[in-house]
Backbone as CSV, one residue per row, in Angstrom:
resi,resn,N_x,N_y,N_z,CA_x,CA_y,CA_z,C_x,C_y,C_z
1,MET,98.257,108.854,105.675,97.302,108.378,105.364,97.165,107.088,105.656
2,LYS,95.937,106.235,106.027,96.301,104.953,106.112,96.048,103.967,105.361
3,LEU,96.538,102.873,105.283,96.174,101.438,104.469,95.821,101.502,103.602
4,GLU,94.319,101.548,104.479,93.045,101.548,103.634,93.217,102.347,102.459
5,GLU,92.739,103.466,102.797,93.082,104.941,101.937,93.558,104.372,100.666
6,VAL,95.201,104.567,100.650,95.888,104.107,100.071,95.843,103.103,99.159
7,GLU,95.093,102.234,99.582,94.884,100.716,98.938,93.429,101.287,97.775
8,ASP,92.961,101.865,98.347,91.161,102.022,97.475,91.578,103.500,96.368
9,ILE,92.649,104.001,97.000,93.425,104.941,95.594,93.979,104.534,94.562
10,ILE,94.780,103.615,94.890,95.646,103.127,93.982,95.356,101.931,93.325
11,LYS,93.757,101.064,93.739,93.515,99.763,93.015,92.845,99.873,91.736
12,ASN,92.419,101.496,91.341,92.116,101.652,89.985,93.081,102.091,88.840
13,ILE,94.421,102.439,89.425,95.199,102.845,88.571,96.320,101.935,88.070
14,PRO,96.563,101.699,86.781,97.243,100.893,86.159,98.831,101.422,86.577
15,ILE,99.585,100.126,86.351,101.150,100.118,86.930,101.946,100.734,85.409
16,GLY,102.458,101.873,85.888,103.305,103.002,84.668,102.811,103.653,85.030
17,ALA,101.574,103.816,85.629,101.077,105.378,85.064,101.828,106.638,86.077
18,LYS,101.463,107.369,85.632,101.930,108.626,86.540,101.081,109.194,87.460
19,ILE,101.586,109.151,88.551,101.148,109.942,89.520,101.932,110.807,90.463
20,GLN,101.101,111.906,91.302,101.623,112.698,91.984,101.167,112.313,93.034
21,ILE,102.714,112.736,93.810,102.454,112.240,95.496,102.592,113.643,96.365
22,ILE,101.582,114.323,97.339,102.283,115.068,98.221,102.637,114.526,99.309
23,GLN,103.951,114.995,99.976,104.102,114.107,101.315,104.020,115.656,102.073
24,LYS,103.825,114.871,103.948,103.640,115.658,104.891,104.785,117.248,105.035
25,SER,106.221,116.853,104.699,107.130,117.756,104.468,107.042,118.903,103.359
26,GLY,105.802,118.515,102.383,105.289,119.433,101.740,106.056,119.453,100.293
27,THR,106.576,117.916,100.371,107.221,117.917,98.754,106.709,117.158,97.988
28,ILE,106.439,117.575,96.634,105.560,116.989,95.190,106.672,116.126,94.602
29,MET,106.170,115.336,94.571,106.591,114.034,93.503,105.943,113.656,92.186
30,ASP,106.362,113.908,91.206,106.409,113.214,90.232,106.624,111.956,89.645
31,VAL,106.007,110.542,90.406,106.599,109.381,89.849,105.309,108.402,88.814
32,ARG,106.232,107.429,88.981,105.095,106.106,87.967,104.611,105.302,88.950
33,LEU,103.561,104.561,88.686,103.711,103.416,90.060,104.359,102.339,89.657
34,SER,104.819,101.790,90.519,105.497,100.630,90.097,104.704,99.270,90.832
35,SER,103.703,99.343,91.479,102.952,98.100,92.274,101.664,98.609,92.731
36,ASN,100.543,97.687,92.641,99.617,98.031,93.223,99.229,97.810,94.704
37,LYS,100.442,97.202,94.999,100.507,96.417,96.473,101.064,97.330,97.261
38,VAL,100.635,97.644,98.717,101.264,98.565,99.932,101.780,97.374,100.116
39,ASN,103.195,97.223,101.160,103.107,96.398,101.999,104.476,96.609,102.715
40,GLU,104.484,96.063,104.000,105.808,96.033,104.387,106.281,95.274,104.937
41,THR,107.738,95.398,105.104,108.423,94.154,105.111,108.978,93.895,106.285
42,SER,108.905,92.645,106.837,109.413,91.966,107.863,110.875,92.359,108.175
43,GLU,111.272,91.813,109.521,112.649,92.195,109.582,113.531,90.910,109.423
44,LYS,114.548,90.889,108.796,115.333,89.917,108.618,116.584,89.521,109.106
45,HIS,116.815,88.903,109.346,118.276,88.598,109.908,119.191,87.856,108.957
46,TYR,120.298,88.084,108.860,121.438,87.710,108.025,122.750,87.233,109.250
47,GLU,123.756,86.293,108.758,124.705,86.508,109.666,125.362,87.243,110.641
48,ASN,125.695,88.566,110.310,126.240,89.613,111.204,125.180,90.962,111.209
49,ILE,124.018,90.915,110.040,123.447,92.106,110.070,121.681,92.041,109.963
50,THR,121.292,92.466,110.942,119.728,92.561,111.173,119.154,93.568,110.316
51,VAL,118.167,93.563,109.327,117.543,94.575,108.748,116.203,94.852,109.709
52,PRO,115.820,95.985,109.644,114.692,96.123,110.823,113.428,95.820,109.669
53,LYS,112.382,96.205,110.345,110.900,95.766,109.819,110.896,97.023,108.841
54,LEU,110.060,97.328,107.762,110.128,98.621,107.452,108.257,98.580,107.241
55,PRO,107.698,99.925,107.709,106.619,100.162,107.544,106.118,100.300,106.042
56,PRO,104.405,100.062,106.016,103.937,99.940,104.959,104.425,101.309,103.705
57,ALA,104.580,100.738,102.824,104.843,102.051,101.553,104.545,101.755,100.372
58,LEU,104.323,102.501,99.584,104.123,102.531,97.845,105.381,102.150,97.416
59,LEU,105.318,101.551,96.724,106.679,101.431,95.611,106.711,101.894,94.274
60,VAL,107.230,103.012,93.935,107.036,104.063,92.787,108.440,103.863,91.794
61,ASN,108.583,104.193,90.748,109.607,104.321,89.972,109.813,105.963,89.595
62,GLY,111.004,106.353,90.299,111.373,108.228,89.687,111.936,108.402,88.246
63,HIS,112.971,108.919,88.248,113.564,109.009,87.070,114.586,107.661,86.766
64,ILE,115.011,108.035,85.834,116.043,107.285,85.162,117.241,106.395,86.336
65,ARG,118.019,107.568,86.680,118.845,107.614,87.909,118.842,106.755,89.350
66,GLN,117.146,107.278,89.825,116.772,106.888,90.709,116.093,105.667,91.398
67,GLY,115.514,104.815,89.818,114.879,103.442,89.793,113.868,103.408,90.644
68,ASN,113.706,102.399,91.429,112.448,101.975,91.872,112.780,102.190,93.556
69,TYR,111.765,102.692,94.232,111.862,103.155,95.740,110.595,103.352,96.533
70,ARG,110.722,102.954,98.026,109.276,103.463,98.618,109.411,104.596,99.315
71,VAL,108.331,104.804,99.043,107.355,106.034,99.927,106.445,105.657,100.921
72,ASP,106.864,105.533,101.956,106.194,105.458,103.272,104.770,106.275,103.452
73,ILE,103.744,105.194,103.698,102.530,105.610,103.410,102.018,106.679,104.305
74,GLU,102.786,106.943,105.631,102.406,107.812,106.681,103.027,109.071,106.567
75,ASP,104.054,109.115,105.533,104.280,110.289,104.877,103.530,111.521,103.929
76,ILE,102.572,110.179,103.365,101.898,110.960,102.191,100.333,111.525,102.933
77,VAL,100.159,112.974,101.668,98.630,113.315,102.299,97.907,113.071,101.300
78,LYS,98.764,113.285,100.481,97.542,113.035,98.923,98.189,112.301,97.734
79,ILE,97.767,111.703,96.825,97.784,110.921,95.328,96.555,111.282,94.763
80,ALA,97.886,111.895,93.676,96.771,112.248,92.364,97.063,111.617,91.438
81,TRP,96.447,110.505,90.450,96.405,110.101,88.998,96.458,111.219,88.075
82,VAL,97.860,111.408,87.554,98.020,112.845,86.758,97.921,111.752,85.210
83,GLU,98.481,111.154,84.851,98.138,110.233,83.533,98.281,108.973,83.247
84,GLU,97.987,108.377,82.238,98.637,106.775,82.089,99.821,106.710,81.293
């Protein structure tokens, strides 16, 4: 999906609402939306380590063990709002 498509879909979904994400790999994920912003992260330099730039992604919350994590928007085929 494109950045504009994802932003348009999630703009009216409240944070914490349950969404279903279908990825290009065929994986179907039931997660909760953690942020209405789709951001990329810039490259960061530390003393001996460089963290690479990350592409735009959706921030979601999985189950208790997984916590918050990013789902790259280029891997997403469809997003559906399941419940609040």
